Phi, psi and omega in degrees: 000135183265139176278125180292142180275146178272122180273137174254140184252121175246136180293143170301144185296322177302320183293318181296316180296327179293314180303314181298319184293323173298321179296315185292319183295321175297320177294321176295324177289332172289322186285316181244087179300145187286160182300325186292344185269352179284129183285144184263123176287131181224169171207155183261144172291132180225168161266130184204184175265126179263124187228134169225128181238154173232149182288151172212150178217154181178204183232156165274131182243161175263138177287327178249117182215139176214153183284151170266112188224126175288147178270338184223161179285161177168165172263145183292120176260324181216141176241110199254354182221168177226158177301141184094345177294142174268137182228161173258169185301321186263011179286133178287135179261307181232154165238135185243166170237136174212106184300317188297321175294318181294322179291321175306317182297312177305308180302318182292317180304311182298316177303317182291322178293324177290317177298321178296320181294317177301314181299313183298316181298319185287326185292317181298313180304311182295330177288322176296314184292323177294318181298320183290320181288328175293319176297320183292320174297326177294314181301312181288343172288322178294317181301318184293321176294322176297320183293321184285328175294316180295324179298313177296325176293317178299324172300315181293323182291319184295321182294331177266009183054040174276321177246163181282169171301323178294326179293321180294321183296317180297322173300318175297313180304317180298319180295315180300318185296318177298318180296323177295318179295323182288322178299314180297327179285324179298309180295324177297322177292327178288321175298321182292323179300315179292317181294323184299311178303316178295318179292325178293323183298314186296315184287333178280326172303317178294327177289323181293321184293323177296315180295318183292323178300321184287322177299319177292321182295317179293323178293318177294326174291321175295329179294344176297333176259103181284113188253164184299315182080350177195154178285134182164204185236143179288111185278315182214155179210134182298114185285344180278357179283126177248155170295127182099354184281147179272128175249143182261139177305133175095351181287133179280124186250348182158199183210151182238142177224147176273121184260012175260001181222085192247156169222166185257128169257104186251166180234137179234143176305143185293334181293344175266006188298323184298338187270348185277142178214144174298135179099355176289144181285149183226135168247121189246146175253117182245090183055046176091350178249142185269142176224145173257153178194184183226151177284119181263336180206149174233122174299137187282337186257146175268125177240123182052040181064027180229149173250133182270135173233151175254132185238128175275118184265137185287318182201136182271128174287173184294336183280354186288134179219157183290132176071014178276151179286145175227155176224162179180196184225137174258126177280100176272346170223122181205091189201154171286143185204157164280115193215161180208160178305148186281112175296147183290348183267357180254127181230333181258131179276161172057049181222168166265133187210180186238135174231165178269113178252136179274133182281151181278338189287306184236001177075010173289158175259127173231156184288142181220127181281132180229160171256121182265154174254234178280159178230133172247187181303323188247342188226161175234146176267136184257116175274315178206162174103340173221158175238168182296133185089000174291148180243131176236161176279133177268356172243152177287122179271000000 
């Protein structure tokens, strides 16, 4: 009797190798996903507001500022204010002493009093002289009339041989003498009238000279009190000025500024200079409060790698103070535009370039030539080549 043999079933070698190959391929596919499975970053073209800003920092400055300058020499008698004090235009800043100015005022006052008295005295004298000469002319005129009447009567008497020829001759001589006296009185009054005007002009000129001298002396006296000259705040004051110190006219002692009319003086990195234009809008942070303004002036020169700009502010917030630091942003591009997110393969503005545009038929991406406008950090402006709703790839395919 035969003992039956146990059969073993073996997989064919080819099948085993195929199975192993499939496992490896599956593992590789799981470990290295295909390129087609990677999502493509895209964005759609839209109409929107394109904005690009650059940073700015600076200080608030006063539009109206003036120096504190004495008009006359003198020694400091009083120092009445300190930096930061608010003053009115007539507020005294310093008081000075100057003996010569005080003496000149006294002298000018006395000279004016003397000149005024001389005018009064001369006018009184001229009135008296005119009255005398007028009366004298009237008297000689009366004498002339009487002499003419006597001559006429004597002529009639002489014709009747009542008086002698000598009496008639004497009457004629008296009439001629009266005529001469009246003529002299008339000419003397006329000469006096012309001389009177000249004498009045001289004495009035001396009076005006005395008045001008007093005005100058008074002005110099007033100059011993150095006033603010405008409403504002004492911005600076020379710390070295002491009581008793001599000050010269025209010497700068400090400055006053109006703090209700401020502008911003900002600085921008020189690399941004080509982007700056007068009229661009600016938003400033003034101690936590925001203020808007526009660029009113751009300095032509670069100083310490910075460009200085002046900014006109529309309205000042309550936090605005003279000389405080401010920061902000200048909108160098601020306009409506046909725009899309900036692809990483586009770097130059205002050029013709190629982008990957998704077709509407099958969703594939194909190259499309477009004309670029401005570029900001996040967006590009489309001048031509794309329309609203077009989709582009943000990565280079």
